Legacy VTK file of the C-alpha trace (Angstrom):
# vtk DataFile Version 3.0
C-alpha trace
ASCII
DATASET POLYDATA
POINTS 238 float
0.008 -0.216 0.057
0.877 3.495 -0.533
0.474 5.128 2.862
-0.727 8.771 3.333
-0.564 12.213 2.550
2.009 13.282 5.368
5.649 13.825 4.266
6.949 11.393 6.969
5.583 8.156 8.106
4.372 8.075 11.900
2.050 6.057 14.109
0.376 9.560 14.278
0.793 8.630 17.823
-3.993 13.104 20.622
-6.863 11.734 18.348
-9.389 11.753 17.152
-9.372 12.164 20.951
-10.865 9.903 23.447
-14.516 9.469 24.828
-16.773 12.009 23.958
-15.046 13.381 21.061
-14.890 10.097 19.321
-18.602 9.879 19.328
-18.731 12.374 16.771
-16.904 10.403 14.180
-18.736 7.406 12.053
-17.104 5.051 9.505
-19.133 3.930 6.362
-18.990 3.168 2.896
-18.502 6.525 0.790
-18.950 6.994 -3.209
-15.868 5.569 -5.051
-15.961 9.106 -6.998
-15.718 11.227 -3.905
-12.941 8.556 -2.661
-10.994 8.778 -5.647
-11.094 12.610 -5.685
-9.826 12.951 -1.873
-7.114 10.391 -2.573
-5.780 11.976 -5.717
-5.847 15.199 -4.084
-4.435 14.339 -0.593
-2.521 11.161 -0.787
1.032 11.536 -1.398
1.212 9.063 -4.166
-1.818 11.338 -5.968
-3.051 8.203 -7.716
-5.929 5.764 -7.780
-6.108 2.098 -7.278
-7.935 -1.230 -7.023
-11.252 -0.494 -4.943
-13.537 -2.750 -3.754
-14.589 -0.771 -0.625
-14.208 2.846 0.159
-14.367 3.508 3.735
-14.655 7.340 5.050
-14.191 8.566 8.454
-16.819 11.169 8.736
-16.686 14.076 11.360
-20.260 15.114 10.965
-20.704 15.740 7.434
-16.935 16.226 6.652
-14.714 13.156 5.051
-11.644 13.491 7.118
-10.309 10.179 6.267
-10.089 7.361 3.549
-9.275 3.733 3.602
-9.399 1.899 0.337
-9.449 -1.638 0.435
-9.403 -3.812 -2.991
-8.823 -7.325 -4.212
-5.008 -8.048 -4.516
-3.568 -7.253 -8.043
-1.444 -10.254 -9.305
-2.774 -13.877 -9.706
-0.064 -15.380 -7.421
-0.664 -12.911 -4.346
-3.287 -14.971 -2.462
-1.666 -18.365 -2.771
1.414 -16.703 -1.835
-0.212 -16.153 1.585
-1.336 -19.719 2.122
-3.077 -22.544 0.144
-6.373 -22.634 1.955
-7.331 -18.938 0.884
-9.210 -18.212 -2.318
-9.308 -15.052 -4.052
-12.478 -13.713 -2.357
-11.145 -14.271 1.105
-8.466 -11.637 0.896
-8.459 -7.877 0.508
-5.403 -5.619 0.052
-5.394 -2.053 2.206
-4.022 0.082 -0.905
-4.735 3.426 0.209
-4.952 5.180 3.774
-5.335 9.013 4.338
-6.505 10.904 7.173
-6.385 14.810 7.382
-3.483 16.130 9.554
-6.299 18.126 11.505
-7.545 14.919 13.348
-4.053 14.613 15.414
-2.123 11.744 16.658
-3.345 8.003 16.986
-5.914 8.855 14.270
-4.683 6.423 11.683
-4.576 3.685 14.026
-7.882 4.350 15.597
-9.487 4.635 11.908
-7.905 1.674 10.725
-9.027 -0.373 13.446
-12.584 0.708 12.983
-12.384 -0.504 9.294
-11.483 -3.902 10.517
-14.407 -3.780 12.462
-16.427 -2.722 9.593
-15.186 -5.476 7.168
-16.116 -7.905 9.956
-19.354 -7.164 10.074
-20.165 -6.285 6.411
-17.651 -8.546 4.534
-17.627 -11.864 6.263
-16.052 -13.846 3.633
-12.772 -11.817 3.919
-10.439 -13.892 6.265
-7.315 -11.930 5.887
-5.875 -8.623 4.782
-2.538 -7.922 3.050
-0.801 -4.699 2.490
2.796 -3.204 1.691
4.937 -0.607 3.113
6.876 1.351 0.409
10.512 2.335 0.963
10.538 4.944 -1.677
8.341 6.965 0.798
10.679 5.978 3.522
7.886 3.904 5.102
8.611 0.659 7.188
4.980 0.162 8.114
4.727 2.010 11.668
0.724 1.903 11.147
0.742 -1.803 10.660
3.183 -2.295 13.692
0.701 0.019 15.904
-2.248 -2.187 14.778
-0.663 -5.475 15.224
-0.315 -6.835 11.798
1.965 -9.835 11.103
5.132 -8.785 9.287
6.540 -11.075 6.793
9.750 -9.472 5.419
10.481 -7.894 1.969
12.029 -11.106 0.313
8.828 -12.819 -0.904
9.138 -11.126 -4.325
12.069 -12.583 -6.086
12.141 -10.664 -9.455
13.145 -7.092 -9.871
10.724 -4.267 -11.064
11.429 -1.116 -12.410
9.969 2.471 -12.122
9.899 4.723 -14.871
10.309 8.633 -14.725
8.485 10.110 -17.729
8.010 13.861 -17.901
9.282 14.250 -14.523
7.077 11.821 -12.868
7.541 8.387 -11.616
5.390 5.545 -12.890
5.048 1.970 -11.592
5.556 -0.540 -14.634
1.668 -1.482 -14.424
0.896 2.166 -14.940
3.247 2.715 -17.581
1.748 -0.244 -19.887
-1.629 1.106 -19.063
-0.760 4.508 -20.294
1.606 3.938 -23.075
1.004 0.056 -24.007
4.724 -1.139 -23.060
7.988 -0.520 -21.117
10.153 -0.883 -23.816
12.929 1.485 -24.170
11.988 2.326 -27.782
8.300 3.243 -27.068
9.039 5.012 -23.926
11.862 7.134 -25.631
9.044 8.323 -28.171
7.066 9.272 -25.279
9.863 11.100 -23.428
13.279 10.907 -24.925
14.912 11.677 -21.628
12.980 9.334 -19.495
14.751 7.398 -16.559
14.163 4.220 -14.889
15.449 2.766 -11.511
15.038 -0.596 -9.879
11.995 -0.455 -6.961
13.311 -1.322 -3.637
11.883 -4.289 -2.016
8.384 -3.589 -0.236
7.696 -4.682 3.302
4.673 -7.135 3.448
2.105 -7.346 6.365
-0.730 -9.335 7.020
-3.803 -8.803 9.224
-6.094 -11.845 10.124
-9.761 -10.657 10.401
-11.333 -13.993 10.588
-10.535 -14.936 14.190
-11.980 -18.655 13.978
-9.643 -19.227 11.284
-6.602 -17.708 12.892
-4.922 -21.029 13.932
-5.567 -22.646 10.533
-4.062 -19.756 8.709
-1.244 -19.447 11.023
-0.193 -22.986 10.627
-0.252 -22.808 6.648
1.599 -19.751 6.051
3.830 -20.009 3.079
6.185 -17.611 4.450
7.348 -17.020 7.986
6.359 -14.215 10.324
9.324 -12.000 11.451
10.083 -9.299 14.023
9.042 -5.947 12.997
11.539 -3.886 10.707
12.976 -0.646 12.112
14.370 0.678 8.733
14.841 0.205 5.224
18.353 -0.776 5.330
17.262 -4.427 3.800
15.080 -3.037 1.032
17.675 -2.695 -1.867
18.636 -5.652 -4.217
21.956 -7.346 -3.913
LINES 2 240
13 0 1 2 3 4 5 6 7 8 9 10 11 12
225 13 14 15 16 17 18 19 20 21 22 23 24 25 26 27 28 29 30 31 32 33 34 35 36 37 38 39 40 41 42 43 44 45 46 47 48 49 50 51 52 53 54 55 56 57 58 59 60 61 62 63 64 65 66 67 68 69 70 71 72 73 74 75 76 77 78 79 80 81 82 83 84 85 86 87 88 89 90 91 92 93 94 95 96 97 98 99 100 101 102 103 104 105 106 107 108 109 110 111 112 113 114 115 116 117 118 119 120 121 122 123 124 125 126 127 128 129 130 131 132 133 134 135 136 137 138 139 140 141 142 143 144 145 146 147 148 149 150 151 152 153 154 155 156 157 158 159 160 161 162 163 164 165 166 167 168 169 170 171 172 173 174 175 176 177 178 179 180 181 182 183 184 185 186 187 188 189 190 191 192 193 194 195 196 197 198 199 200 201 202 203 204 205 206 207 208 209 210 211 212 213 214 215 216 217 218 219 220 221 222 223 224 225 226 227 228 229 230 231 232 233 234 235 236 237
């Protein structure tokens, strides 16, 4: 996942404060068009993504946070978690944004409430997956604050490239969607000075929603869980 719009990652550790103040907040599905506008405007990636559920943190009539959950992109992702899972058992947290006005602890409080919403409204979802992006200097503090399982950054074995075209970096999937290819001769027609770089290895996190399946999932994970990472020193390729 791309994390949030803040310049630096933090647990955003005085919320949405406590007690009475939290009663002013609600969490529910919001229109995907509105969610997209907010994410593109406020999220540091300024880009949209796969979306099954767009959940909003409402402060009265104002949307002050958005969490986007979508089905994982990539045919092998689900089975790379554990063999007992089917495609409709897994969601990926792909975007999380919350207004800076909401104070510390707001992301973790909001994220925890989205878990509750999913448990009540999407009972077929057993597990969540998400990634922390070293390009944004993120290691997954929000996941660690909300007790996700960490699986390291060595699960994906092949390298991927980012492409800088007209001054903006693009994921290879986006480059193909925009220009049909990532071949050198094609991209040079778009921008003769385009650049590319190897994407650093992302940190992978899991969160088990289905508590009655927890033991079964844990016993069949294809990759071990590891101690939480503290920095991005292992994100480069040898």
